[in-house]
MARKE-499652 format. One line per field, with one value per atom (N, C-alpha, C, O): residue in three letters; chain; x, y, z; atom name. Coordinates in nm, 2 decimals, decimal comma. Layout:
code <- (Ala; ...)
unit <- (A; ...)
u <- (X; ...)
v <- (Y; ...)
w <- (Z; ...)
site <- (CA; ...)
% end
This chain:
code <- (Unk; Unk; Unk; Unk; Unk; Unk; Unk; Unk; Unk; Unk; Unk; Unk; Unk; Unk; Unk; Unk; Unk; Unk; Unk; Unk; Unk; Unk; Unk; Unk; Unk; Unk; Unk; Unk; Unk; Unk; Unk; Unk; Unk; Unk; Unk; Unk; Unk; Unk; Unk; Unk; Unk; Unk; Unk; Unk; Unk; Unk; Unk; Unk; Unk; Unk; Unk; Unk; Unk; Unk; Unk; Unk; Unk; Unk; Unk; Unk; Unk; Unk; Unk; Unk; Unk; Unk; Unk; Unk; Unk; Unk; Unk; Unk; Unk; Unk; Unk; Unk; Unk; Unk; Unk; Unk; Unk; Unk; Unk; Unk; Unk; Unk; Unk; Unk; Unk; Unk; Unk; Unk; Unk; Unk; Unk; Unk; Unk; Unk; Unk; Unk; Unk; Unk; Unk; Unk; Unk; Unk; Unk; Unk; Unk; Unk; Unk; Unk; Unk; Unk; Unk; Unk; Unk; Unk; Unk; Unk; Unk; Unk; Unk; Unk; Unk; Unk; Unk; Unk; Unk; Unk; Unk; Unk; Unk; Unk; Unk; Unk; Unk; Unk; Unk; Unk; Unk; Unk; Unk; Unk; Unk; Unk; Unk; Unk; Unk; Unk; Unk; Unk; Unk; Unk; Unk; Unk; Unk; Unk; Unk; Unk; Unk; Unk; Unk; Unk; Unk; Unk; Unk; Unk; Unk; Unk; Unk; Unk; Unk; Unk; Unk; Unk; Unk; Unk; Unk; Unk; Unk; Unk; Unk; Unk; Unk; Unk; Unk; Unk; Unk; Unk; Unk; Unk; Unk; Unk; Unk; Unk; Unk; Unk; Unk; Unk; Unk; Unk; Unk; Unk; Unk; Unk; Unk; Unk; Unk; Unk; Unk; Unk; Unk; Unk; Unk; Unk; Unk; Unk; Unk; Unk; Unk; Unk; Unk; Unk; Unk; Unk; Unk; Unk; Unk; Unk; Unk; Unk; Unk; Unk; Unk; Unk; Unk; Unk; Unk; Unk; Unk; Unk; Unk; Unk; Unk; Unk; Unk; Unk; Unk; Unk; Unk; Unk; Unk; Unk; Unk; Unk; Unk; Unk; Unk; Unk; Unk; Unk; Unk; Unk; Unk; Unk; Unk; Unk; Unk; Unk; Unk; Unk; Unk; Unk; Unk; Unk; Unk; Unk; Unk; Unk; Unk; Unk; Unk; Unk; Unk; Unk; Unk; Unk; Unk; Unk; Unk; Unk; Unk; Unk; Unk; Unk; Unk; Unk; Unk; Unk; Unk; Unk; Unk; Unk; Unk; Unk; Unk; Unk; Unk; Unk; Unk; Unk; Unk; Unk; Unk; Unk; Unk; Unk; Unk; Unk; Unk; Unk; Unk; Unk; Unk; Unk; Unk; Unk; Unk; Unk; Unk; Unk; Unk; Unk; Unk; Unk; Unk; Unk; Unk; Unk; Unk; Unk; Unk; Unk; Unk; Unk; Unk; Unk; Unk; Unk; Unk; Unk; Unk; Unk; Unk; Unk; Unk; Unk; Unk; Unk; Unk; Unk; Unk; Unk; Unk; Unk; Unk; Unk; Unk; Unk; Unk; Unk; Unk; Unk; Unk; Unk; Unk; Unk; Unk; Unk; Unk; Unk; Unk; Unk; Unk; Unk; Unk; Unk; Unk; Unk; Unk; Unk; Unk; Unk; Unk; Unk; Unk; Unk; Unk; Unk; Unk; Unk; Unk; Unk; Unk; Unk; Unk; Unk; Unk; Unk; Unk; Unk; Unk; Unk; Unk; Unk; Unk; Unk; Unk; Unk)
unit <- (A; A; A; A; A; A; A; A; A; A; A; A; A; A; A; A; A; A; A; A; A; A; A; A; A; A; A; A; A; A; A; A; A; A; A; A; A; A; A; A; A; A; A; A; A; A; A; A; A; A; A; A; A; A; A; A; A; A; A; A; A; A; A; A; A; A; A; A; A; A; A; A; A; A; A; A; A; A; A; A; A; A; A; A; A; A; A; A; A; A; A; A; A; A; A; A; A; A; A; A; A; A; A; A; A; A; A; A; A; A; A; A; A; A; A; A; A; A; A; A; A; A; A; A; A; A; A; A; A; A; A; A; A; A; A; A; A; A; A; A; A; A; A; A; A; A; A; A; A; A; A; A; A; A; A; A; A; A; A; A; A; A; A; A; A; A; A; A; A; A; A; A; A; A; A; A; A; A; A; A; A; A; A; A; A; A; A; A; A; A; A; A; A; A; A; A; A; A; A; A; A; A; A; A; A; A; A; A; A; A; A; A; A; A; A; A; A; A; A; A; A; A; A; A; A; A; A; A; A; A; A; A; A; A; A; A; A; A; A; A; A; A; A; A; A; A; A; A; A; A; A; A; A; A; A; A; A; A; A; A; A; A; A; A; A; A; A; A; A; A; A; A; A; A; A; A; A; A; A; A; A; A; A; A; A; A; A; A; A; A; A; A; A; A; A; A; A; A; A; A; A; A; A; A; A; A; A; A; A; A; A; A; A; A; A; A; A; A; A; A; A; A; A; A; A; A; A; A; A; A; A; A; A; A; A; A; A; A; A; A; A; A; A; A; A; A; A; A; A; A; A; A; A; A; A; A; A; A; A; A; A; A; A; A; A; A; A; A; A; A; A; A; A; A; A; A; A; A; A; A; A; A; A; A; A; A; A; A; A; A; A; A; A; A; A; A; A; A; A; A; A; A; A; A; A; A; A; A; A; A; A; A; A; A; A; A; A; A; A; A)
u <- (0,48; 0,47; 0,49; 0,43; 0,59; 0,63; 0,59; 0,62; 0,52; 0,48; 0,49; 0,46; 0,52; 0,51; 0,37; 0,31; 0,30; 0,16; 0,13; 0,21; 0,02; -0,02; -0,10; -0,20; -0,06; -0,13; -0,16; -0,10; -0,26; -0,29; -0,26; -0,31; -0,18; -0,15; -0,25; -0,26; -0,33; -0,44; -0,40; -0,37; -0,39; -0,35; -0,47; -0,55; -0,48; -0,58; -0,51; -0,42; -0,55; -0,49; -0,59; -0,70; -0,55; -0,65; -0,65; -0,56; -0,76; -0,79; -0,77; -0,84; -0,69; -0,68; -0,56; -0,51; -0,52; -0,41; -0,46; -0,39; -0,58; -0,63; -0,71; -0,68; -0,79; -0,87; -0,82; -0,84; -0,76; -0,71; -0,82; -0,79; -0,95; -1,06; -1,13; -1,22; -1,08; -1,14; -1,09; -0,97; -1,18; -1,14; -1,16; -1,14; -1,21; -1,24; -1,11; -1,00; -1,12; -1,00; -1,04; -1,15; -0,94; -0,95; -0,87; -0,78; -0,91; -0,84; -0,77; -0,83; -0,64; -0,55; -0,50; -0,45; -0,53; -0,48; -0,36; -0,36; -0,26; -0,14; -0,12; -0,10; -0,12; -0,10; 0,05; 0,13; 0,10; 0,24; 0,26; 0,16; 0,37; 0,40; 0,49; 0,58; 0,46; 0,54; 0,55; 0,47; 0,66; 0,67; 0,59; 0,62; 0,49; 0,39; 0,41; 0,41; 0,44; 0,46; 0,35; 0,33; 0,29; 0,19; 0,27; 0,35; 0,24; 0,31; 0,21; 0,10; 0,23; 0,14; 0,22; 0,34; 0,14; 0,20; 0,20; 0,24; 0,15; 0,14; 0,28; 0,29; 0,38; 0,51; 0,57; 0,64; 0,56; 0,62; 0,56; 0,63; 0,43; 0,36; 0,40; 0,42; 0,41; 0,45; 0,60; 0,62; 0,68; 0,82; 0,83; 0,92; 0,75; 0,75; 0,69; 0,75; 0,56; 0,49; 0,44; 0,38; 0,45; 0,41; 0,27; 0,23; 0,19; 0,05; 0,02; 0,09; -0,09; -0,14; -0,26; -0,34; -0,25; -0,36; -0,42; -0,36; -0,55; -0,61; -0,54; -0,52; -0,50; -0,41; -0,30; -0,34; -0,18; -0,07; 0,01; 0,05; 0,05; 0,13; 0,24; 0,23; 0,34; 0,45; 0,47; 0,48; 0,46; 0,48; 0,62; 0,64; 0,71; 0,84; 0,83; 0,82; 0,85; 0,83; 0,96; 1,02; 0,99; 1,11; 1,08; 0,97; 1,17; 1,15; 1,10; 1,07; 1,08; 1,03; 0,88; 0,84; 0,79; 0,65; 0,58; 0,64; 0,46; 0,38; 0,23; 0,19; 0,15; 0,01; -0,07; -0,01; -0,20; -0,28; -0,34; -0,36; -0,38; -0,43; -0,38; -0,32; -0,39; -0,35; -0,47; -0,54; -0,48; -0,59; -0,51; -0,43; -0,55; -0,49; -0,61; -0,69; -0,62; -0,73; -0,87; -0,95; -0,89; -1,02; -1,06; -1,17; -0,96; -0,99; -0,90; -0,78; -0,95; -0,87; -0,82; -0,90; -0,69; -0,63; -0,57; -0,53; -0,56; -0,50; -0,35; -0,30; -0,28; -0,13; -0,09; -0,14; -0,01; 0,03; 0,16; 0,18; 0,25; 0,39; 0,45; 0,43; 0,53; 0,61; 0,75; 0,78; 0,84; 0,98; 1,05; 1,03; 1,13; 1,20; 1,35; 1,41; 1,40; 1,54; 1,61; 1,63; 1,65; 1,71; 1,61; 1,49; 1,66; 1,57; 1,54; 1,48; 1,59; 1,58; 1,47; 1,42; 1,42; 1,31; 1,22; 1,27; 1,10; 1,00; 0,93; 0,89; 0,93; 0,86; 0,73; 0,74; 0,62; 0,49; 0,42; 0,40; 0,40; 0,33; 0,18; 0,15; 0,10; -0,05; -0,13; -0,08; -0,25; -0,34; -0,47; -0,50; -0,54; -0,67; -0,67; -0,62; -0,73; -0,73; -0,85; -0,96; -0,82; -0,92; -0,98; -0,99; -1,02; -1,06; -0,94; -0,83; -0,97; -0,86; -0,83; -0,75; -0,90; -0,88; -0,74; -0,69; -0,67; -0,53; -0,43; -0,31; -0,47; -0,37; -0,30; -0,36; -0,18; -0,10; -0,11; -0,10; -0,12; -0,11; -0,22; -0,22)
v <- (1,09; 1,00; 0,86; 0,81; 0,79; 0,65; 0,56; 0,58; 0,46; 0,36; 0,22; 0,20; 0,12; -0,02; -0,06; -0,07; -0,09; -0,12; -0,25; -0,29; -0,31; -0,43; -0,39; -0,31; -0,44; -0,41; -0,54; -0,65; -0,54; -0,66; -0,64; -0,54; -0,72; -0,72; -0,80; -0,92; -0,74; -0,81; -0,84; -0,74; -0,96; -1,00; -1,06; -1,13; -1,03; -1,09; -1,19; -1,16; -1,32; -1,43; -1,48; -1,52; -1,46; -1,50; -1,65; -1,73; -1,70; -1,84; -1,88; -1,98; -1,82; -1,85; -1,94; -1,93; -2,03; -2,12; -2,23; -2,26; -2,27; -2,38; -2,32; -2,36; -2,22; -2,16; -2,01; -1,93; -1,97; -1,84; -1,73; -1,61; -1,77; -1,68; -1,66; -1,58; -1,73; -1,72; -1,59; -1,59; -1,50; -1,37; -1,37; -1,27; -1,48; -1,48; -1,48; -1,52; -1,44; -1,44; -1,47; -1,45; -1,50; -1,52; -1,42; -1,36; -1,38; -1,28; -1,35; -1,43; -1,32; -1,38; -1,26; -1,17; -1,27; -1,17; -1,23; -1,34; -1,14; -1,17; -1,06; -0,94; -1,09; -0,99; -0,98; -1,08; -0,86; -0,84; -0,70; -0,62; -0,68; -0,56; -0,47; -0,52; -0,34; -0,25; -0,12; -0,08; -0,05; 0,09; 0,18; 0,19; 0,24; 0,31; 0,46; 0,51; 0,54; 0,68; 0,75; 0,72; 0,85; 0,93; 1,05; 1,11; 1,07; 1,18; 1,29; 1,28; 1,40; 1,52; 1,63; 1,64; 1,71; 1,83; 1,80; 1,70; 1,90; 1,89; 1,87; 1,78; 1,94; 1,93; 1,80; 1,74; 1,75; 1,62; 1,51; 1,42; 1,51; 1,41; 1,42; 1,32; 1,54; 1,56; 1,50; 1,44; 1,53; 1,48; 1,33; 1,27; 1,27; 1,12; 1,05; 0,96; 1,08; 1,00; 1,08; 1,02; 1,21; 1,29; 1,34; 1,40; 1,31; 1,35; 1,39; 1,35; 1,46; 1,49; 1,39; 1,37; 1,34; 1,25; 1,30; 1,38; 1,25; 1,29; 1,24; 1,32; 1,12; 1,06; 0,97; 0,90; 0,98; 0,91; 0,85; 0,92; 0,72; 0,65; 0,58; 0,54; 0,55; 0,47; 0,36; 0,38; 0,23; 0,12; 0,05; 0,02; 0,04; -0,02; -0,16; -0,17; -0,26; -0,40; -0,47; -0,46; -0,56; -0,65; -0,75; -0,81; -0,78; -0,88; -0,83; -0,71; -0,92; -0,89; -0,93; -1,04; -0,82; -0,84; -0,78; -0,69; -0,83; -0,77; -0,78; -0,86; -0,68; -0,68; -0,60; -0,53; -0,62; -0,54; -0,42; -0,32; -0,44; -0,34; -0,36; -0,47; -0,26; -0,27; -0,23; -0,13; -0,30; -0,27; -0,22; -0,29; -0,10; -0,04; 0,02; 0,10; -0,02; 0,03; 0,01; 0,10; -0,11; -0,15; -0,07; -0,07; 0,00; 0,08; 0,02; 0,00; 0,00; -0,05; 0,06; 0,15; 0,06; 0,16; 0,10; -0,01; 0,18; 0,14; 0,16; 0,25; 0,07; 0,09; 0,18; 0,16; 0,28; 0,38; 0,33; 0,34; 0,28; 0,25; 0,15; 0,16; 0,05; -0,04; -0,03; -0,03; -0,01; 0,00; -0,11; -0,12; -0,19; -0,30; -0,26; -0,20; -0,29; -0,26; -0,39; -0,44; -0,46; -0,59; -0,69; -0,68; -0,78; -0,88; -0,84; -0,92; -0,73; -0,70; -0,61; -0,62; -0,53; -0,44; -0,40; -0,39; -0,38; -0,33; -0,20; -0,20; -0,10; 0,02; 0,03; 0,02; 0,03; 0,04; 0,17; 0,21; 0,25; 0,38; 0,35; 0,30; 0,39; 0,36; 0,48; 0,55; 0,49; 0,60; 0,60; 0,51; 0,71; 0,72; 0,85; 0,95; 0,85; 0,98; 1,07; 1,02; 1,19; 1,29; 1,34; 1,26; 1,46; 1,52; 1,54; 1,56; 1,52; 1,53; 1,67; 1,69; 1,77; 1,91; 1,96; 2,04; 1,91; 1,96; 1,86; 1,89; 1,74; 1,64; 1,67; 1,73; 1,63; 1,65; 1,52; 1,41; 1,53; 1,41; 1,32; 1,21)
w <- (1,26; 1,37; 1,32; 1,23; 1,38; 1,34; 1,46; 1,57; 1,42; 1,52; 1,46; 1,34; 1,54; 1,50; 1,51; 1,62; 1,40; 1,40; 1,32; 1,23; 1,36; 1,28; 1,16; 1,17; 1,04; 0,92; 0,85; 0,89; 0,76; 0,69; 0,54; 0,48; 0,48; 0,34; 0,27; 0,29; 0,18; 0,11; -0,03; -0,11; -0,07; -0,21; -0,28; -0,22; -0,41; -0,49; -0,58; -0,65; -0,56; -0,63; -0,74; -0,70; -0,86; -0,97; -0,99; -0,95; -1,04; -1,06; -1,20; -1,25; -1,28; -1,42; -1,45; -1,56; -1,36; -1,39; -1,49; -1,58; -1,48; -1,57; -1,69; -1,80; -1,66; -1,77; -1,78; -1,69; -1,89; -1,90; -1,91; -1,90; -1,94; -1,94; -1,81; -1,80; -1,71; -1,58; -1,51; -1,48; -1,48; -1,42; -1,27; -1,20; -1,21; -1,07; -0,99; -1,04; -0,86; -0,78; -0,63; -0,59; -0,55; -0,41; -0,34; -0,40; -0,22; -0,14; -0,03; 0,04; -0,02; 0,08; 0,17; 0,12; 0,30; 0,40; 0,48; 0,52; 0,49; 0,57; 0,67; 0,63; 0,80; 0,90; 0,93; 0,93; 0,94; 0,98; 1,05; 1,06; 1,11; 1,18; 1,09; 1,02; 1,09; 1,01; 1,08; 1,17; 1,05; 1,10; 1,00; 0,88; 1,05; 0,97; 1,00; 1,12; 0,90; 0,91; 0,82; 0,71; 0,88; 0,81; 0,74; 0,81; 0,62; 0,54; 0,53; 0,46; 0,59; 0,58; 0,51; 0,52; 0,45; 0,38; 0,23; 0,18; 0,16; 0,01; -0,05; -0,14; -0,02; -0,08; -0,05; -0,14; 0,07; 0,10; 0,02; -0,02; 0,00; -0,08; -0,22; -0,29; -0,28; -0,41; -0,43; -0,53; -0,34; -0,35; -0,34; -0,41; -0,27; -0,25; -0,37; -0,43; -0,40; -0,50; -0,62; -0,71; -0,62; -0,73; -0,74; -0,83; -0,63; -0,63; -0,48; -0,39; -0,47; -0,33; -0,30; -0,39; -0,18; -0,14; -0,01; 0,06; 0,01; 0,14; 0,26; 0,35; 0,25; 0,35; 0,29; 0,20; 0,33; 0,27; 0,38; 0,48; 0,37; 0,47; 0,41; 0,29; 0,48; 0,44; 0,54; 0,66; 0,49; 0,58; 0,54; 0,43; 0,64; 0,62; 0,69; 0,81; 0,60; 0,65; 0,62; 0,52; 0,72; 0,70; 0,60; 0,60; 0,51; 0,41; 0,28; 0,26; 0,18; 0,05; 0,05; 0,05; 0,05; 0,05; -0,07; -0,13; -0,10; -0,20; -0,16; -0,08; -0,21; -0,18; -0,28; -0,36; -0,28; -0,37; -0,30; -0,35; -0,17; -0,08; 0,06; 0,09; 0,14; 0,28; 0,37; 0,34; 0,48; 0,58; 0,70; 0,76; 0,75; 0,87; 0,94; 0,89; 1,07; 1,16; 1,09; 1,10; 1,04; 0,98; 0,86; 0,82; 0,80; 0,67; 0,57; 0,59; 0,45; 0,34; 0,25; 0,21; 0,22; 0,15; 0,02; 0,02; -0,09; -0,21; -0,20; -0,14; -0,27; -0,27; -0,39; -0,50; -0,35; -0,45; -0,52; -0,64; -0,43; -0,48; -0,39; -0,27; -0,44; -0,36; -0,40; -0,52; -0,30; -0,33; -0,25; -0,13; -0,32; -0,26; -0,24; -0,33; -0,12; -0,09; -0,06; 0,05; -0,17; -0,17; -0,11; -0,14; -0,03; 0,03; 0,18; 0,25; 0,22; 0,36; 0,40; 0,52; 0,31; 0,35; 0,23; 0,12; 0,26; 0,16; 0,21; 0,32; 0,13; 0,16; 0,08; -0,05; 0,14; 0,07; 0,10; 0,21; -0,01; 0,00; -0,02; -0,13; 0,07; 0,05; 0,11; 0,19; 0,06; 0,10; 0,03; -0,04; 0,05; -0,03; -0,09; -0,04; -0,21; -0,29; -0,24; -0,20; -0,23; -0,20; -0,33; -0,42; -0,33; -0,45; -0,55; -0,50; -0,68; -0,77; -0,82; -0,91; -0,76; -0,81; -0,78; -0,86; -0,68; -0,65; -0,69; -0,67; -0,74; -0,77; -0,91; -1,00; -0,91; -1,04; -1,11; -1,05; -1,24; -1,33; -1,31; -1,38)
site <- (N; CA; C; O; N; CA; C; O; N; CA; C; O; N; CA; C; O; N; CA; C; O; N; CA; C; O; N; CA; C; O; N; CA; C; O; N; CA; C; O; N; CA; C; O; N; CA; C; O; N; CA; C; O; N; CA; C; O; N; CA; C; O; N; CA; C; O; N; CA; C; O; N; CA; C; O; N; CA; C; O; N; CA; C; O; N; CA; C; O; N; CA; C; O; N; CA; C; O; N; CA; C; O; N; CA; C; O; N; CA; C; O; N; CA; C; O; N; CA; C; O; N; CA; C; O; N; CA; C; O; N; CA; C; O; N; CA; C; O; N; CA; C; O; N; CA; C; O; N; CA; C; O; N; CA; C; O; N; CA; C; O; N; CA; C; O; N; CA; C; O; N; CA; C; O; N; CA; C; O; N; CA; C; O; N; CA; C; O; N; CA; C; O; N; CA; C; O; N; CA; C; O; N; CA; C; O; N; CA; C; O; N; CA; C; O; N; CA; C; O; N; CA; C; O; N; CA; C; O; N; CA; C; O; N; CA; C; O; N; CA; C; O; N; CA; C; O; N; CA; C; O; N; CA; C; O; N; CA; C; O; N; CA; C; O; N; CA; C; O; N; CA; C; O; N; CA; C; O; N; CA; C; O; N; CA; C; O; N; CA; C; O; N; CA; C; O; N; CA; C; O; N; CA; C; O; N; CA; C; O; N; CA; C; O; N; CA; C; O; N; CA; C; O; N; CA; C; O; N; CA; C; O; N; CA; C; O; N; CA; C; O; N; CA; C; O; N; CA; C; O; N; CA; C; O; N; CA; C; O; N; CA; C; O; N; CA; C; O; N; CA; C; O; N; CA; C; O; N; CA; C; O; N; CA; C; O; N; CA; C; O; N; CA; C; O; N; CA; C; O; N; CA; C; O; N; CA; C; O; N; CA; C; O; N; CA; C; O; N; CA; C; O; N; CA; C; O; N; CA; C; O; N; CA; C; O; N; CA; C; O; N; CA; C; O; N; CA; C; O; N; CA; C; O; N; CA; C; O; N; CA; C; O; N; CA; C; O; N; CA; C; O)
% end
């Protein structure tokens, strides 16, 4: 199912410009619209990212974007993989891990 949905790209910006030992960070949120596709099926997930996840999504965004996490429908997901297609499009694979008993690698 493909839908144009509002997602939040969450970036962690470290504060170690002045002090290299400073591990603190700020969180920056950027809202954008993306075509979000849910990837279901064990074999489809293995073919795309090499592991099985409880839920796996692909967000196709115009432009060159980066993020640490993605918020979709008030749930925060970890980013599995980011693929850049020139400067025109970014594909972000994100989801949450289920149990690791069926996961490869």
